[in-house]
PQR file with spaces between the fields and no chain letter, atoms N, CA, C, O and H, PARSE charges and radii, in Angstrom:
ATOM       1  N    MET     1     123.854   65.226   62.117 -0.4000 1.5000
ATOM       2  CA   MET     1     123.241   66.054   61.129 -0.0000 2.0000
ATOM       3  C    MET     1     123.958   67.394   61.121  0.5500 1.7000
ATOM       4  O    MET     1     124.277   67.942   62.175 -0.5500 1.4000
ATOM       5  N    THR     2     124.204   67.909   59.949 -0.4000 1.5000
ATOM       6  CA   THR     2     124.808   69.223   59.790 -0.0000 2.0000
ATOM       7  C    THR     2     123.881   70.073   58.929  0.5500 1.7000
ATOM       8  O    THR     2     123.372   69.606   57.910 -0.5500 1.4000
ATOM       9  H    THR     2     123.945   67.463   59.092  0.4000 1.0000
ATOM      10  N    PHE     3     123.664   71.321   59.339 -0.4000 1.5000
ATOM      11  CA   PHE     3     122.846   72.231   58.547 -0.0000 2.0000
ATOM      12  C    PHE     3     123.318   73.666   58.758  0.5500 1.7000
ATOM      13  O    PHE     3     124.094   73.957   59.668 -0.5500 1.4000
ATOM      14  H    PHE     3     124.078   71.700   60.167  0.4000 1.0000
ATOM      15  N    VAL     4     122.830   74.553   57.894 -0.4000 1.5000
ATOM      16  CA   VAL     4     123.176   75.968   57.958 -0.0000 2.0000
ATOM      17  C    VAL     4     122.004   76.710   58.593  0.5500 1.7000
ATOM      18  O    VAL     4     120.848   76.481   58.240 -0.5500 1.4000
ATOM      19  H    VAL     4     122.200   74.316   57.154  0.4000 1.0000
ATOM      20  N    TYR     5     122.314   77.601   59.533 -0.4000 1.5000
ATOM      21  CA   TYR     5     121.301   78.436   60.187 -0.0000 2.0000
ATOM      22  C    TYR     5     121.664   79.888   59.910  0.5500 1.7000
ATOM      23  O    TYR     5     122.754   80.344   60.258 -0.5500 1.4000
ATOM      24  H    TYR     5     123.253   77.787   59.820  0.4000 1.0000
ATOM      25  N    GLU     6     120.738   80.609   59.280 -0.4000 1.5000
ATOM      26  CA   GLU     6     120.992   82.004   58.921 -0.0000 2.0000
ATOM      27  C    GLU     6     120.215   82.942   59.837  0.5500 1.7000
ATOM      28  O    GLU     6     119.065   82.681   60.190 -0.5500 1.4000
ATOM      29  H    GLU     6     119.853   80.239   58.998  0.4000 1.0000
ATOM      30  N    VAL     7     120.866   84.036   60.213 -0.4000 1.5000
ATOM      31  CA   VAL     7     120.236   85.076   61.026 -0.0000 2.0000
ATOM      32  C    VAL     7     120.028   86.284   60.114  0.5500 1.7000
ATOM      33  O    VAL     7     120.954   86.752   59.451 -0.5500 1.4000
ATOM      34  H    VAL     7     121.801   84.248   59.927  0.4000 1.0000
ATOM      35  N    GLU     8     118.786   86.775   60.098 -0.4000 1.5000
ATOM      36  CA   GLU     8     118.449   87.916   59.246 -0.0000 2.0000
ATOM      37  C    GLU     8     118.214   89.160   60.083  0.5500 1.7000
ATOM      38  O    GLU     8     117.814   89.078   61.245 -0.5500 1.4000
ATOM      39  H    GLU     8     118.034   86.395   60.637  0.4000 1.0000
ATOM      40  N    ASN     9     118.470   90.327   59.470 -0.4000 1.5000
ATOM      41  CA   ASN     9     118.146   91.581   60.144 -0.0000 2.0000
ATOM      42  C    ASN     9     116.683   91.933   59.877  0.5500 1.7000
ATOM      43  O    ASN     9     115.953   91.146   59.274 -0.5500 1.4000
ATOM      44  H    ASN     9     118.794   90.393   58.527  0.4000 1.0000
ATOM      45  N    GLU    10     116.258   93.108   60.322 -0.4000 1.5000
ATOM      46  CA   GLU    10     114.852   93.499   60.185 -0.0000 2.0000
ATOM      47  C    GLU    10     114.422   93.694   58.734  0.5500 1.7000
ATOM      48  O    GLU    10     113.225   93.775   58.460 -0.5500 1.4000
ATOM      49  H    GLU    10     116.851   93.748   60.811  0.4000 1.0000
ATOM      50  N    HIS    11     115.376   93.771   57.791 -0.4000 1.5000
ATOM      51  CA   HIS    11     115.068   93.919   56.364 -0.0000 2.0000
ATOM      52  C    HIS    11     115.087   92.592   55.621  0.5500 1.7000
ATOM      53  O    HIS    11     114.925   92.555   54.401 -0.5500 1.4000
ATOM      54  H    HIS    11     116.349   93.705   58.013  0.4000 1.0000
ATOM      55  N    GLY    12     115.283   91.508   56.353 -0.4000 1.5000
ATOM      56  CA   GLY    12     115.318   90.186   55.742 -0.0000 2.0000
ATOM      57  C    GLY    12     116.645   89.836   55.102  0.5500 1.7000
ATOM      58  O    GLY    12     116.744   88.857   54.363 -0.5500 1.4000
ATOM      59  H    GLY    12     115.414   91.538   57.344  0.4000 1.0000
ATOM      60  N    GLU    13     117.669   90.634   55.383 -0.4000 1.5000
ATOM      61  CA   GLU    13     118.992   90.368   54.834 -0.0000 2.0000
ATOM      62  C    GLU    13     119.761   89.453   55.787  0.5500 1.7000
ATOM      63  O    GLU    13     119.724   89.638   57.004 -0.5500 1.4000
ATOM      64  H    GLU    13     117.588   91.429   55.984  0.4000 1.0000
ATOM      65  N    VAL    14     120.453   88.471   55.227 -0.4000 1.5000
ATOM      66  CA   VAL    14     121.247   87.546   56.048 -0.0000 2.0000
ATOM      67  C    VAL    14     122.467   88.292   56.576  0.5500 1.7000
ATOM      68  O    VAL    14     123.257   88.834   55.803 -0.5500 1.4000
ATOM      69  H    VAL    14     120.483   88.321   54.239  0.4000 1.0000
ATOM      70  N    VAL    15     122.615   88.317   57.910 -0.4000 1.5000
ATOM      71  CA   VAL    15     123.744   89.013   58.525 -0.0000 2.0000
ATOM      72  C    VAL    15     124.765   88.048   59.129  0.5500 1.7000
ATOM      73  O    VAL    15     125.929   88.407   59.307 -0.5500 1.4000
ATOM      74  H    VAL    15     121.973   87.877   58.538  0.4000 1.0000
ATOM      75  N    LYS    16     124.337   86.836   59.442 -0.4000 1.5000
ATOM      76  CA   LYS    16     125.263   85.814   59.948 -0.0000 2.0000
ATOM      77  C    LYS    16     124.805   84.453   59.459  0.5500 1.7000
ATOM      78  O    LYS    16     123.610   84.171   59.366 -0.5500 1.4000
ATOM      79  H    LYS    16     123.392   86.544   59.298  0.4000 1.0000
ATOM      80  N    THR    17     125.781   83.621   59.150 -0.4000 1.5000
ATOM      81  CA   THR    17     125.494   82.255   58.724 -0.0000 2.0000
ATOM      82  C    THR    17     126.290   81.315   59.612  0.5500 1.7000
ATOM      83  O    THR    17     127.520   81.348   59.633 -0.5500 1.4000
ATOM      84  H    THR    17     126.751   83.850   59.225  0.4000 1.0000
ATOM      85  N    TYR    18     125.571   80.481   60.339 -0.4000 1.5000
ATOM      86  CA   TYR    18     126.190   79.511   61.238 -0.0000 2.0000
ATOM      87  C    TYR    18     126.097   78.119   60.626  0.5500 1.7000
ATOM      88  O    TYR    18     125.142   77.803   59.916 -0.5500 1.4000
ATOM      89  H    TYR    18     124.571   80.455   60.321  0.4000 1.0000
ATOM      90  N    THR    19     127.083   77.305   60.905 -0.4000 1.5000
ATOM      91  CA   THR    19     127.021   75.884   60.573 -0.0000 2.0000
ATOM      92  C    THR    19     126.755   75.159   61.880  0.5500 1.7000
ATOM      93  O    THR    19     127.449   75.375   62.873 -0.5500 1.4000
ATOM      94  H    THR    19     127.858   77.562   61.482  0.4000 1.0000
ATOM      95  N    VAL    20     125.750   74.299   61.875 -0.4000 1.5000
ATOM      96  CA   VAL    20     125.326   73.603   63.091 -0.0000 2.0000
ATOM      97  C    VAL    20     125.543   72.107   62.910  0.5500 1.7000
ATOM      98  O    VAL    20     125.147   71.524   61.902 -0.5500 1.4000
ATOM      99  H    VAL    20     125.186   74.123   61.069  0.4000 1.0000
ATOM     100  N    GLU    21     126.174   71.504   63.897 -0.4000 1.5000
ATOM     101  CA   GLU    21     126.334   70.049   63.933 -0.0000 2.0000
ATOM     102  C    GLU    21     125.559   69.535   65.136  0.5500 1.7000
ATOM     103  O    GLU    21     125.812   69.941   66.270 -0.5500 1.4000
ATOM     104  H    GLU    21     126.496   71.978   64.717  0.4000 1.0000
ATOM     105  N    ALA    22     124.617   68.644   64.882 -0.4000 1.5000
ATOM     106  CA   ALA    22     123.771   68.109   65.952 -0.0000 2.0000
ATOM     107  C    ALA    22     123.775   66.594   65.905  0.5500 1.7000
ATOM     108  O    ALA    22     123.753   65.991   64.832 -0.5500 1.4000
ATOM     109  H    ALA    22     124.411   68.314   63.961  0.4000 1.0000
ATOM     110  N    THR    23     123.803   65.985   67.085 -0.4000 1.5000
ATOM     111  CA   THR    23     123.690   64.534   67.173 -0.0000 2.0000
ATOM     112  C    THR    23     122.468   64.204   68.022  0.5500 1.7000
ATOM     113  O    THR    23     122.089   64.951   68.925 -0.5500 1.4000
ATOM     114  H    THR    23     123.821   66.475   67.956  0.4000 1.0000
ATOM     115  N    PHE    24     121.875   63.080   67.709 -0.4000 1.5000
ATOM     116  CA   PHE    24     120.653   62.647   68.375 -0.0000 2.0000
ATOM     117  C    PHE    24     120.828   61.240   68.917  0.5500 1.7000
ATOM     118  O    PHE    24     121.612   60.453   68.387 -0.5500 1.4000
ATOM     119  H    PHE    24     122.183   62.473   66.976  0.4000 1.0000
ATOM     120  N    THR    25     120.091   60.926   69.980 -0.4000 1.5000
ATOM     121  CA   THR    25     120.129   59.575   70.508 -0.0000 2.0000
ATOM     122  C    THR    25     119.506   58.633   69.488  0.5500 1.7000
ATOM     123  O    THR    25     118.697   59.047   68.657 -0.5500 1.4000
ATOM     124  H    THR    25     119.454   61.565   70.410  0.4000 1.0000
ATOM     125  N    GLU    26     119.891   57.366   69.559 -0.4000 1.5000
ATOM     126  CA   GLU    26     119.359   56.365   68.636 -0.0000 2.0000
ATOM     127  C    GLU    26     117.853   56.248   68.833  0.5500 1.7000
ATOM     128  O    GLU    26     117.359   56.223   69.961 -0.5500 1.4000
ATOM     129  H    GLU    26     120.548   57.031   70.233  0.4000 1.0000
ATOM     130  N    GLU    27     117.136   56.175   67.721 -0.4000 1.5000
ATOM     131  CA   GLU    27     115.688   56.047   67.780 -0.0000 2.0000
ATOM     132  C    GLU    27     115.299   54.573   67.726  0.5500 1.7000
ATOM     133  O    GLU    27     115.735   53.836   66.842 -0.5500 1.4000
ATOM     134  H    GLU    27     117.537   56.195   66.805  0.4000 1.0000
ATOM     135  N    VAL    28     114.478   54.159   68.678 -0.4000 1.5000
ATOM     136  CA   VAL    28     113.997   52.780   68.744 -0.0000 2.0000
ATOM     137  C    VAL    28     112.486   52.823   68.539  0.5500 1.7000
ATOM     138  O    VAL    28     111.765   53.391   69.360 -0.5500 1.4000
ATOM     139  H    VAL    28     114.124   54.758   69.396  0.4000 1.0000
ATOM     140  N    PRO    29     112.001   52.227   67.446 -0.5600 1.5000
ATOM     141  CA   PRO    29     110.564   52.270   67.189  0.2800 2.0000
ATOM     142  C    PRO    29     109.775   51.501   68.247  0.5500 1.7000
ATOM     143  O    PRO    29     110.231   50.492   68.785 -0.5500 1.4000
ATOM     144  N    GLY    30     108.588   52.009   68.522 -0.4000 1.5000
ATOM     145  CA   GLY    30     107.721   51.359   69.493 -0.0000 2.0000
ATOM     146  C    GLY    30     107.038   50.142   68.898  0.5500 1.7000
ATOM     147  O    GLY    30     107.183   49.845   67.712 -0.5500 1.4000
ATOM     148  H    GLY    30     108.217   52.828   68.085  0.4000 1.0000
ATOM     149  N    LEU    31     106.309   49.462   69.719 -0.4000 1.5000
ATOM     150  CA   LEU    31     105.526   48.304   69.305 -0.0000 2.0000
ATOM     151  C    LEU    31     104.073   48.641   69.613  0.5500 1.7000
ATOM     152  O    LEU    31     103.692   48.778   70.775 -0.5500 1.4000
ATOM     153  H    LEU    31     106.191   49.704   70.682  0.4000 1.0000
ATOM     154  N    LEU    32     103.268   48.772   68.567 -0.4000 1.5000
ATOM     155  CA   LEU    32     101.900   49.249   68.745 -0.0000 2.0000
ATOM     156  C    LEU    32     100.846   48.222   68.357  0.5500 1.7000
ATOM     157  O    LEU    32      99.695   48.579   68.109 -0.5500 1.4000
ATOM     158  H    LEU    32     103.578   48.661   67.622  0.4000 1.0000
ATOM     159  N    SER    33     101.224   46.973   68.304 -0.4000 1.5000
ATOM     160  CA   SER    33     100.242   45.941   67.988 -0.0000 2.0000
ATOM     161  C    SER    33     100.487   44.733   68.884  0.5500 1.7000
ATOM     162  O    SER    33     101.536   44.603   69.515 -0.5500 1.4000
ATOM     163  H    SER    33     102.160   46.683   68.505  0.4000 1.0000
ATOM     164  N    GLY    34      99.517   43.878   68.919 -0.4000 1.5000
ATOM     165  CA   GLY    34      99.655   42.699   69.769 -0.0000 2.0000
ATOM     166  C    GLY    34      99.032   42.931   71.137  0.5500 1.7000
ATOM     167  O    GLY    34      98.187   43.810   71.308 -0.5500 1.4000
ATOM     168  H    GLY    34      98.665   43.984   68.407  0.4000 1.0000
ATOM     169  N    ARG    35      99.452   42.148   72.087 -0.4000 1.5000
ATOM     170  CA   ARG    35      98.899   42.227   73.439 -0.0000 2.0000
ATOM     171  C    ARG    35      99.272   43.565   74.083  0.5500 1.7000
ATOM     172  O    ARG    35     100.406   44.021   73.935 -0.5500 1.4000
ATOM     173  H    ARG    35     100.138   41.434   71.947  0.4000 1.0000
ATOM     174  N    PRO    36      98.348   44.189   74.785 -0.5600 1.5000
ATOM     175  CA   PRO    36      98.598   45.508   75.385  0.2800 2.0000
ATOM     176  C    PRO    36      99.843   45.560   76.270  0.5500 1.7000
ATOM     177  O    PRO    36     100.562   46.559   76.262 -0.5500 1.4000
ATOM     178  N    GLU    37     100.102   44.509   77.025 -0.4000 1.5000
ATOM     179  CA   GLU    37     101.253   44.533   77.931 -0.0000 2.0000
ATOM     180  C    GLU    37     102.589   44.497   77.181  0.5500 1.7000
ATOM     181  O    GLU    37     103.636   44.766   77.771 -0.5500 1.4000
ATOM     182  H    GLU    37      99.518   43.697   77.032  0.4000 1.0000
ATOM     183  N    ARG    38     102.560   44.167   75.886 -0.4000 1.5000
ATOM     184  CA   ARG    38     103.795   44.143   75.098 -0.0000 2.0000
ATOM     185  C    ARG    38     103.998   45.422   74.303  0.5500 1.7000
ATOM     186  O    ARG    38     105.065   45.623   73.723 -0.5500 1.4000
ATOM     187  H    ARG    38     101.709   43.948   75.407  0.4000 1.0000
ATOM     188  N    CYS    39     102.997   46.288   74.265 -0.4000 1.5000
ATOM     189  CA   CYS    39     103.105   47.545   73.512 -0.0000 2.0000
ATOM     190  C    CYS    39     104.006   48.526   74.256  0.5500 1.7000
ATOM     191  O    CYS    39     104.070   48.536   75.485 -0.5500 1.4000
ATOM     192  H    CYS    39     102.130   46.124   74.736  0.4000 1.0000
ATOM     193  N    ARG    40     104.700   49.350   73.473 -0.4000 1.5000
ATOM     194  CA   ARG    40     105.561   50.375   74.063 -0.0000 2.0000
ATOM     195  C    ARG    40     105.689   51.531   73.066  0.5500 1.7000
ATOM     196  O    ARG    40     105.590   51.323   71.857 -0.5500 1.4000
ATOM     197  H    ARG    40     104.648   49.342   72.474  0.4000 1.0000
ATOM     198  N    PRO    41     105.907   52.732   73.566 -0.5600 1.5000
ATOM     199  CA   PRO    41     106.033   53.893   72.667  0.2800 2.0000
ATOM     200  C    PRO    41     107.418   53.957   72.019  0.5500 1.7000
ATOM     201  O    PRO    41     108.348   53.271   72.443 -0.5500 1.4000
ATOM     202  N    ASP    42     107.533   54.794   70.985 -0.4000 1.5000
ATOM     203  CA   ASP    42     108.845   55.068   70.400 -0.0000 2.0000
ATOM     204  C    ASP    42     109.751   55.655   71.474  0.5500 1.7000
ATOM     205  O    ASP    42     109.281   56.342   72.381 -0.5500 1.4000
ATOM     206  H    ASP    42     106.777   55.350   70.641  0.4000 1.0000
ATOM     207  N    GLU    43     111.037   55.387   71.374 -0.4000 1.5000
ATOM     208  CA   GLU    43     112.009   55.950   72.304 -0.0000 2.0000
ATOM     209  C    GLU    43     113.180   56.516   71.530  0.5500 1.7000
ATOM     210  O    GLU    43     113.452   56.108   70.401 -0.5500 1.4000
ATOM     211  H    GLU    43     111.419   54.828   70.638  0.4000 1.0000
ATOM     212  N    GLY    44     113.873   57.464   72.150 -0.4000 1.5000
ATOM     213  CA   GLY    44     115.070   58.042   71.550 -0.0000 2.0000
ATOM     214  C    GLY    44     114.745   59.136   70.554  0.5500 1.7000
ATOM     215  O    GLY    44     113.636   59.670   70.532 -0.5500 1.4000
ATOM     216  H    GLY    44     113.652   57.796   73.068  0.4000 1.0000
ATOM     217  N    GLY    45     115.730   59.459   69.730 -0.4000 1.5000
ATOM     218  CA   GLY    45     115.585   60.531   68.757 -0.0000 2.0000
ATOM     219  C    GLY    45     115.691   61.914   69.391  0.5500 1.7000
ATOM     220  O    GLY    45     115.298   62.910   68.783 -0.5500 1.4000
ATOM     221  H    GLY    45     116.631   59.025   69.748  0.4000 1.0000
ATOM     222  N    ASP    46     116.221   61.979   70.612 -0.4000 1.5000
ATOM     223  CA   ASP    46     116.342   63.252   71.323 -0.0000 2.0000
ATOM     224  C    ASP    46     117.671   63.918   70.982  0.5500 1.7000
ATOM     225  O    ASP    46     118.675   63.246   70.742 -0.5500 1.4000
ATOM     226  H    ASP    46     116.540   61.171   71.106  0.4000 1.0000
ATOM     227  N    LEU    47     117.659   65.245   70.964 -0.4000 1.5000
ATOM     228  CA   LEU    47     118.880   65.989   70.717 -0.0000 2.0000
ATOM     229  C    LEU    47     119.874   65.703   71.835  0.5500 1.7000
ATOM     230  O    LEU    47     119.577   65.901   73.014 -0.5500 1.4000
ATOM     231  H    LEU    47     116.844   65.790   71.158  0.4000 1.0000
ATOM     232  N    GLU    48     121.047   65.238   71.453 -0.4000 1.5000
ATOM     233  CA   GLU    48     122.046   64.823   72.429 -0.0000 2.0000
ATOM     234  C    GLU    48     123.150   65.874   72.578  0.5500 1.7000
ATOM     235  O    GLU    48     123.555   66.208   73.691 -0.5500 1.4000
ATOM     236  H    GLU    48     121.288   65.077   70.496  0.4000 1.0000
ATOM     237  N    GLU    49     123.622   66.383   71.460 -0.4000 1.5000
ATOM     238  CA   GLU    49     124.734   67.327   71.484 -0.0000 2.0000
ATOM     239  C    GLU    49     124.600   68.279   70.304  0.5500 1.7000
ATOM     240  O    GLU    49     124.151   67.891   69.225 -0.5500 1.4000
ATOM     241  H    GLU    49     123.293   66.112   70.556  0.4000 1.0000
ATOM     242  N    ILE    50     124.995   69.531   70.523 -0.4000 1.5000
ATOM     243  CA   ILE    50     124.929   70.515   69.435 -0.0000 2.0000
ATOM     244  C    ILE    50     126.176   71.389   69.490  0.5500 1.7000
ATOM     245  O    ILE    50     126.630   71.775   70.568 -0.5500 1.4000
ATOM     246  H    ILE    50     125.359   69.846   71.400  0.4000 1.0000
ATOM     247  N    ALA    51     126.723   71.696   68.318 -0.4000 1.5000
ATOM     248  CA   ALA    51     127.861   72.607   68.198 -0.0000 2.0000
ATOM     249  C    ALA    51     127.536   73.596   67.087  0.5500 1.7000
ATOM     250  O    ALA    51     127.059   73.215   66.018 -0.5500 1.4000
ATOM     251  H    ALA    51     126.354   71.383   67.443  0.4000 1.0000
ATOM     252  N    VAL    52     127.802   74.872   67.356 -0.4000 1.5000
ATOM     253  CA   VAL    52     127.487   75.934   66.404 -0.0000 2.0000
ATOM     254  C    VAL    52     128.800   76.624   66.017  0.5500 1.7000
ATOM     255  O    VAL    52     129.574   77.049   66.875 -0.5500 1.4000
ATOM     256  H    VAL    52     128.189   75.181   68.224  0.4000 1.0000
ATOM     257  N    TYR    53     129.027   76.723   64.712 -0.4000 1.5000
ATOM     258  CA   TYR    53     130.273   77.299   64.203 -0.0000 2.0000
ATOM     259  C    TYR    53     129.984   78.542   63.372  0.5500 1.7000
ATOM     260  O    TYR    53     129.025   78.591   62.602 -0.5500 1.4000
ATOM     261  H    TYR    53     128.398   76.378   64.015  0.4000 1.0000
ATOM     262  N    LEU    54     130.832   79.536   63.547 -0.4000 1.5000
ATOM     263  CA   LEU    54     130.846   80.723   62.695 -0.0000 2.0000
ATOM     264  C    LEU    54     132.185   80.662   61.980  0.5500 1.7000
ATOM     265  O    LEU    54     133.228   80.942   62.570 -0.5500 1.4000
ATOM     266  H    LEU    54     131.611   79.497   64.173  0.4000 1.0000
ATOM     267  N    GLY    55     132.148   80.294   60.700 -0.4000 1.5000
ATOM     268  CA   GLY    55     133.385   79.961   59.999 -0.0000 2.0000
ATOM     269  C    GLY    55     133.910   78.664   60.594  0.5500 1.7000
ATOM     270  O    GLY    55     133.179   77.676   60.668 -0.5500 1.4000
ATOM     271  H    GLY    55     131.300   80.067   60.221  0.4000 1.0000
ATOM     272  N    ASN    56     135.164   78.656   61.018 -0.4000 1.5000
ATOM     273  CA   ASN    56     135.760   77.468   61.627 -0.0000 2.0000
ATOM     274  C    ASN    56     135.757   77.526   63.151  0.5500 1.7000
ATOM     275  O    ASN    56     136.236   76.600   63.805 -0.5500 1.4000
ATOM     276  H    ASN    56     135.758   79.458   60.959  0.4000 1.0000
ATOM     277  N    LYS    57     135.228   78.595   63.718 -0.4000 1.5000
ATOM     278  CA   LYS    57     135.281   78.796   65.165 -0.0000 2.0000
ATOM     279  C    LYS    57     134.001   78.299   65.842  0.5500 1.7000
ATOM     280  O    LYS    57     132.896   78.653   65.431 -0.5500 1.4000
ATOM     281  H    LYS    57     134.839   79.348   63.187  0.4000 1.0000
ATOM     282  N    ASP    58     134.160   77.486   66.870 -0.4000 1.5000
ATOM     283  CA   ASP    58     133.026   77.011   67.665 -0.0000 2.0000
ATOM     284  C    ASP    58     132.566   78.159   68.563  0.5500 1.7000
ATOM     285  O    ASP    58     133.297   78.593   69.453 -0.5500 1.4000
ATOM     286  H    ASP    58     135.058   77.199   67.204  0.4000 1.0000
ATOM     287  N    VAL    59     131.349   78.643   68.321 -0.4000 1.5000
ATOM     288  CA   VAL    59     130.817   79.784   69.076 -0.0000 2.0000
ATOM     289  C    VAL    59     129.634   79.385   69.956  0.5500 1.7000
ATOM     290  O    VAL    59     128.893   80.243   70.437 -0.5500 1.4000
ATOM     291  H    VAL    59     130.755   78.290   67.598  0.4000 1.0000
ATOM     292  N    THR    60     129.463   78.099   70.161 -0.4000 1.5000
ATOM     293  CA   THR    60     128.318   77.602   70.918 -0.0000 2.0000
ATOM     294  C    THR    60     128.201   78.293   72.277  0.5500 1.7000
ATOM     295  O    THR    60     127.110   78.713   72.665 -0.5500 1.4000
ATOM     296  H    THR    60     130.064   77.402   69.771  0.4000 1.0000
ATOM     297  N    GLN    61     129.296   78.410   72.991 -0.4000 1.5000
ATOM     298  CA   GLN    61     129.276   78.985   74.342 -0.0000 2.0000
ATOM     299  C    GLN    61     129.057   80.497   74.329  0.5500 1.7000
ATOM     300  O    GLN    61     128.666   81.066   75.348 -0.5500 1.4000
ATOM     301  H    GLN    61     130.182   78.069   72.676  0.4000 1.0000
ATOM     302  N    GLN    62     129.300   81.154   73.199 -0.4000 1.5000
ATOM     303  CA   GLN    62     129.152   82.608   73.119 -0.0000 2.0000
ATOM     304  C    GLN    62     127.757   83.056   72.680  0.5500 1.7000
ATOM     305  O    GLN    62     127.451   84.247   72.741 -0.5500 1.4000
ATOM     306  H    GLN    62     129.617   80.692   72.371  0.4000 1.0000
ATOM     307  N    LEU    63     126.910   82.129   72.240 -0.4000 1.5000
ATOM     308  CA   LEU    63     125.569   82.499   71.776 -0.0000 2.0000
ATOM     309  C    LEU    63     124.705   82.945   72.943  0.5500 1.7000
ATOM     310  O    LEU    63     124.800   82.412   74.049 -0.5500 1.4000
ATOM     311  H    LEU    63     127.159   81.161   72.190  0.4000 1.0000
ATOM     312  N    ASP    64     123.850   83.948   72.673 -0.4000 1.5000
ATOM     313  CA   ASP    64     122.902   84.302   73.727 -0.0000 2.0000
ATOM     314  C    ASP    64     121.826   83.216   73.796  0.5500 1.7000
ATOM     315  O    ASP    64     121.615   82.473   72.837 -0.5500 1.4000
ATOM     316  H    ASP    64     123.773   84.382   71.776  0.4000 1.0000
ATOM     317  N    ASP    65     121.162   83.139   74.929 -0.4000 1.5000
ATOM     318  CA   ASP    65     120.207   82.047   75.167 -0.0000 2.0000
ATOM     319  C    ASP    65     119.114   81.985   74.109  0.5500 1.7000
ATOM     320  O    ASP    65     118.748   80.894   73.673 -0.5500 1.4000
ATOM     321  H    ASP    65     121.334   83.742   75.707  0.4000 1.0000
ATOM     322  N    ASP    66     118.586   83.125   73.687 -0.4000 1.5000
ATOM     323  CA   ASP    66     117.506   83.152   72.715 -0.0000 2.0000
ATOM     324  C    ASP    66     117.930   82.502   71.400  0.5500 1.7000
ATOM     325  O    ASP    66     117.214   81.654   70.868 -0.5500 1.4000
ATOM     326  H    ASP    66     118.883   84.012   74.041  0.4000 1.0000
ATOM     327  N    LEU    67     119.085   82.893   70.877 -0.4000 1.5000
ATOM     328  CA   LEU    67     119.572   82.325   69.619 -0.0000 2.0000
ATOM     329  C    LEU    67     119.898   80.845   69.786  0.5500 1.7000
ATOM     330  O    LEU    67     119.585   80.040   68.909 -0.5500 1.4000
ATOM     331  H    LEU    67     119.666   83.582   71.309  0.4000 1.0000
ATOM     332  N    TYR    68     120.519   80.484   70.894 -0.4000 1.5000
ATOM     333  CA   TYR    68     120.857   79.081   71.146 -0.0000 2.0000
ATOM     334  C    TYR    68     119.608   78.202   71.116  0.5500 1.7000
ATOM     335  O    TYR    68     119.613   77.139   70.496 -0.5500 1.4000
ATOM     336  H    TYR    68     120.773   81.138   71.606  0.4000 1.0000
ATOM     337  N    PHE    69     118.536   78.641   71.784 -0.4000 1.5000
ATOM     338  CA   PHE    69     117.322   77.837   71.820 -0.0000 2.0000
ATOM     339  C    PHE    69     116.606   77.812   70.472  0.5500 1.7000
ATOM     340  O    PHE    69     115.958   76.817   70.145 -0.5500 1.4000
ATOM     341  H    PHE    69     118.532   79.505   72.288  0.4000 1.0000
ATOM     342  N    LYS    70     116.705   78.874   69.687 -0.4000 1.5000
ATOM     343  CA   LYS    70     116.141   78.861   68.330 -0.0000 2.0000
ATOM     344  C    LYS    70     116.863   77.834   67.465  0.5500 1.7000
ATOM     345  O    LYS    70     116.234   77.109   66.695 -0.5500 1.4000
ATOM     346  H    LYS    70     117.231   79.683   69.953  0.4000 1.0000
ATOM     347  N    ILE    71     118.189   77.776   67.595 -0.4000 1.5000
ATOM     348  CA   ILE    71     118.972   76.818   66.815 -0.0000 2.0000
ATOM     349  C    ILE    71     118.666   75.391   67.271  0.5500 1.7000
ATOM     350  O    ILE    71     118.536   74.494   66.438 -0.5500 1.4000
ATOM     351  H    ILE    71     118.701   78.365   68.221  0.4000 1.0000
ATOM     352  N    ARG    72     118.551   75.170   68.580 -0.4000 1.5000
ATOM     353  CA   ARG    72     118.181   73.837   69.090 -0.0000 2.0000
ATOM     354  C    ARG    72     116.809   73.408   68.551  0.5500 1.7000
ATOM     355  O    ARG    72     116.624   72.259   68.150 -0.5500 1.4000
ATOM     356  H    ARG    72     118.657   75.898   69.257  0.4000 1.0000
ATOM     357  N    LYS    73     115.864   74.332   68.546 -0.4000 1.5000
ATOM     358  CA   LYS    73     114.512   74.031   68.037 -0.0000 2.0000
ATOM     359  C    LYS    73     114.573   73.652   66.564  0.5500 1.7000
ATOM     360  O    LYS    73     113.935   72.686   66.144 -0.5500 1.4000
ATOM     361  H    LYS    73     116.014   75.265   68.872  0.4000 1.0000
ATOM     362  N    GLU    74     115.338   74.408   65.775 -0.4000 1.5000
ATOM     363  CA   GLU    74     115.481   74.103   64.356 -0.0000 2.0000
ATOM     364  C    GLU    74     116.095   72.716   64.152  0.5500 1.7000
ATOM     365  O    GLU    74     115.648   71.963   63.287 -0.5500 1.4000
ATOM     366  H    GLU    74     115.856   75.192   66.116  0.4000 1.0000
ATOM     367  N    ALA    75     117.104   72.381   64.933 -0.4000 1.5000
ATOM     368  CA   ALA    75     117.738   71.061   64.821 -0.0000 2.0000
ATOM     369  C    ALA    75     116.739   69.961   65.117  0.5500 1.7000
ATOM     370  O    ALA    75     116.668   68.965   64.398 -0.5500 1.4000
ATOM     371  H    ALA    75     117.467   72.993   65.635  0.4000 1.0000
ATOM     372  N    THR    76     115.961   70.145   66.184 -0.4000 1.5000
ATOM     373  CA   THR    76     114.972   69.136   66.566 -0.0000 2.0000
ATOM     374  C    THR    76     113.907   68.972   65.496  0.5500 1.7000
ATOM     375  O    THR    76     113.506   67.850   65.184 -0.5500 1.4000
ATOM     376  H    THR    76     116.018   70.954   66.768  0.4000 1.0000
ATOM     377  N    GLU    77     113.444   70.084   64.929 -0.4000 1.5000
ATOM     378  CA   GLU    77     112.421   70.011   63.875 -0.0000 2.0000
ATOM     379  C    GLU    77     112.961   69.345   62.614  0.5500 1.7000
ATOM     380  O    GLU    77     112.228   68.616   61.945 -0.5500 1.4000
ATOM     381  H    GLU    77     113.769   70.995   65.182  0.4000 1.0000
ATOM     382  N    ARG    78     114.213   69.577   62.282 -0.4000 1.5000
ATOM     383  CA   ARG    78     114.796   68.938   61.102 -0.0000 2.0000
ATOM     384  C    ARG    78     114.963   67.440   61.277  0.5500 1.7000
ATOM     385  O    ARG    78     114.949   66.691   60.300 -0.5500 1.4000
ATOM     386  H    ARG    78     114.808   70.169   62.826  0.4000 1.0000
ATOM     387  N    CYS    79     115.119   67.004   62.511 -0.4000 1.5000
ATOM     388  CA   CYS    79     115.305   65.580   62.790 -0.0000 2.0000
ATOM     389  C    CYS    79     114.000   64.804   62.630  0.5500 1.7000
ATOM     390  O    CYS    79     114.028   63.621   62.291 -0.5500 1.4000
ATOM     391  H    CYS    79     115.130   67.612   63.304  0.4000 1.0000
ATOM     392  N    ARG    80     112.892   65.430   62.863 -0.4000 1.5000
ATOM     393  CA   ARG    80     111.597   64.734   62.859 -0.0000 2.0000
ATOM     394  C    ARG    80     111.044   64.532   61.482  0.5500 1.7000
ATOM     395  O    ARG    80     109.964   63.961   61.328 -0.5500 1.4000
ATOM     396  H    ARG    80     112.869   66.391   63.139  0.4000 1.0000
């Protein structure tokens, strides 16, 4: 999945625009009917890898922790 993540200043103006590429583990649907011993929950769909670009430059390693976790949260929410 690829999406744009914008950072705004205190006036609501966009000051940086990042392009985010995220990959997720394969999602396997659960089985919720039939005999109880055969039922199982959904599995997968977890964020596996994320790369954040400013223009063409990969800046993932340069992001501060707060921004990195906000971007990870956004990626996870978009996947669901």
